[in-house]
C-alpha positions as CSV (number, residue, x, y, z in Angstrom):
1,N,117.1,98.2,112.9
2,D,115.0,100.0,115.5
3,L,111.9,98.0,114.6
4,Q,113.7,94.7,115.2
5,D,114.7,95.8,118.7
6,F,111.1,96.9,119.4
7,R,109.7,93.5,118.5
8,K,111.3,91.9,121.6
9,R,109.9,94.5,124.0
10,R,106.5,95.3,125.6
11,V,107.6,97.8,128.2
12,F,109.6,100.9,127.3
13,L,111.2,103.1,129.9
14,V,112.7,106.5,128.9
15,E,114.0,109.1,131.3
16,S,111.7,112.0,131.1
17,R,114.5,114.5,130.8
18,T,115.3,112.8,127.5
19,A,111.7,112.6,126.2
20,F,110.5,116.1,127.3
21,V,111.7,119.7,127.3
22,A,112.8,120.5,130.9
23,N,109.9,121.0,133.3
24,T,107.3,121.0,130.6
25,A,104.9,118.5,128.9
26,T,106.4,119.4,125.5
27,L,108.1,116.5,123.7
28,S,111.8,117.0,122.9
29,P,113.2,116.1,119.5
30,Q,114.5,112.9,120.9
31,G,111.1,112.1,122.4
32,R,109.4,112.7,119.1
33,E,111.9,110.5,117.3
34,F,111.4,107.6,119.8
35,L,107.6,107.9,119.6
36,S,107.6,108.1,115.8
37,T,109.5,104.8,115.7
38,L,107.1,103.3,118.3
39,A,104.1,104.4,116.3
40,V,105.4,102.5,113.2
41,F,105.9,99.4,115.3
42,V,102.4,99.5,117.0
43,K,100.8,99.9,113.5
44,E,102.5,96.6,112.5
45,V,101.8,94.7,115.8
46,P,98.5,95.8,117.1
47,A,98.5,96.5,120.8
48,R,96.9,98.6,123.4
49,V,99.2,101.4,124.5
50,V,99.3,102.4,128.2
51,V,101.3,105.6,128.9
52,S,102.4,106.8,132.4
53,E,104.9,109.3,133.5
54,S,106.0,109.7,137.1
55,G,108.8,110.2,139.5
56,N,109.6,110.4,143.2
57,D,108.0,113.8,143.6
58,N,104.4,112.4,143.3
59,N,103.4,115.2,141.0
60,V,100.5,113.3,139.5
61,D,99.0,116.2,137.5
62,F,102.4,116.8,135.8
63,G,102.6,113.1,134.9
64,I,99.1,113.1,133.4
65,A,99.9,116.2,131.3
66,R,103.0,114.5,130.0
67,S,101.2,111.3,129.3
68,M,98.5,113.1,127.4
69,S,101.2,114.8,125.3
70,V,102.6,111.4,124.4
71,I,99.1,110.1,123.4
72,K,98.4,113.2,121.3
73,Y,101.6,112.7,119.4
74,L,101.0,109.0,118.8
75,V,97.5,109.8,117.5
76,E,99.1,112.5,115.2
77,K,101.3,109.7,113.9
78,G,98.3,107.6,112.9
79,L,97.4,105.5,116.0
80,S,93.8,105.3,117.0
81,A,93.0,107.2,120.2
82,D,90.8,104.2,121.1
83,I,93.9,102.0,121.8
84,C,95.7,104.6,123.9
85,N,95.3,105.0,127.6
86,V,96.9,107.0,130.5
87,G,98.0,104.8,133.4
88,A,97.7,106.2,136.9
89,A,101.0,104.7,137.8
90,G,103.8,102.8,136.1
91,M,103.7,99.0,136.0
92,S,107.5,98.7,136.4
93,P,109.1,98.3,139.8
94,S,109.1,101.5,141.8
95,E,112.9,101.6,142.0
96,N,112.9,102.6,138.3
97,F,111.3,105.9,139.3
98,A,113.3,106.5,142.6
99,K,115.9,108.9,141.2
100,T,114.3,110.6,138.2
101,R,111.0,111.0,136.4
102,M,110.4,108.3,133.9
103,L,108.1,107.9,130.9
104,E,106.7,104.3,130.8
105,I,104.9,102.9,127.7
106,V,103.4,99.5,128.0
107,L,102.1,97.5,125.0
108,L,99.4,95.1,126.0
109,D,98.4,92.3,123.7
110,E,95.3,93.5,121.9
111,R,93.4,90.3,122.7
112,M,94.0,90.6,126.4
113,A,93.0,94.3,126.5
114,K,89.4,93.6,125.3
């Protein structure tokens, strides 16, 4: 089950070309499906959600727009906007972003985030 796989993870990396419609901040059907599953998980295991989207082109504004689309969708799926934040840069090693734009979602333990 997808939720069982999610329980073991705290950092999710998805290629942006999978999560978004090409060259837009619009979520693709696959992106919406992934985020819907993630939202169900976060409701069960409270966490702070940090979203960042970036790549080797250093287009920060584009990454912020995409990150905001993700947060808007998660809020539509029932998460509180108060637990969602945009990260300025990914927390994963930079080589993860060297060849392609990546969406990174980090779940922080709610107790540590306060």
